[in-house]
N, C-alpha and C positions, 0 to 999 in steps of 0.2 A: 865372534871376535876372539874367542879363545885361540884360534889358529894364528892370531897376530902375536901372541906371547911366545917367548922361547919355551921349549918343553919344560925346562927346570923351574920356570916361573908360573906355570899353570896350576890352578887350584887342584888339590887331590880329590876333592868332592865336587859334585855338581852345584852350580849356583842355585840359590833358592828363589831368586827373582828373575823375571824375564828381562831380556835386553830392551832398553827403551830406545826411543828414536834418537837420531843424531841431530846436529844443528849446523847450519851454514851461518857464518858470522861475517858481517861487514863492519869495518872500522872506518869512521868518518872523522876528520878533523874539523872542528868548529872554531871560528874566530870570535873572540869575545870572552868576557869573564862569565863565570857561572851565573852571577847575578844578572848581568845584561841579557844572557840567553834564557834565563828563567829555568835553569836546570838544577837538579839536586842529586844526592847520592842514592835516591830511591830507584829501585828496579820497577819497571812497568811491564806487565804481560797483557797483551791485547788478545782477548778471547773472541773468536768468531761467532758471536751470537747476536741475533736481531729478530725482528718480526718475520723476516724471510724464512728462517729456520725454526720458528717458534721459541726463540731465545734459548735454544739448546746448544750450549757451548761444546758439549761432547760430540754431538752430531756435526757441529761446525768443524771441529778438529778432524773428525773422521773423514768428512768431505774434502777438507784441505789435503789431508795426507793421501787420500786415494787419487786425487787429480788436482795438484796444486795450481796448475796453469789454467784450469777450467773454472775455478771459483772466482766470484766477483772480488776485486781487490779489497773491498770492505770486509771480506770474510777470511782474510789471511791471518793465520795465527803467527804472532811474533812477539819478541821481547825487546825492550829498549833499556839500555843502561849507560851510565856516564862514569866510567872508571876513574877518570881524572878527578871527579868530585869526591872520590873515596880516599884519595891520596892527600894527606894534609900538607905535604911539601910541594905539591904540584904547581900551585900558582906562583910560588917563588922561583921555581925552575923554568916554568913556561907561561909567563904572563900573557893573557889574552888568547890562549889556545886551550881547547878542551877536546876530549875524545868522546865520541858517541859510538857505542856498539849496538848493532841491530842483529838479533838472532832469529832465524826462522827454522822451524823443525823440518827435518827431512828423513826419509826412510833410509835405513842402513842396508836394505836388501839390494 
């Protein structure tokens, strides 16, 4: 990703951490109040672990990242968040509408 930065903005020393995965994000509008929808400001990360993979979430993520379309949908790694619930002024500006963001990890390669 360093190549994406202009030359003058690149760090002068190598990064000490490895590049992490990227994410694909989908934004969905939901009709209803947060209370009616049963949503909150909490972030939820779904880890792909079950009896099928010995409850090994790391293996589940590795399997998902190596072949995301080949894994059972119940073993997809993703996060769900409701940013509208984090904005105290949201309900006054947009009554009965909320935003849901779903994030799925993806390879940057």
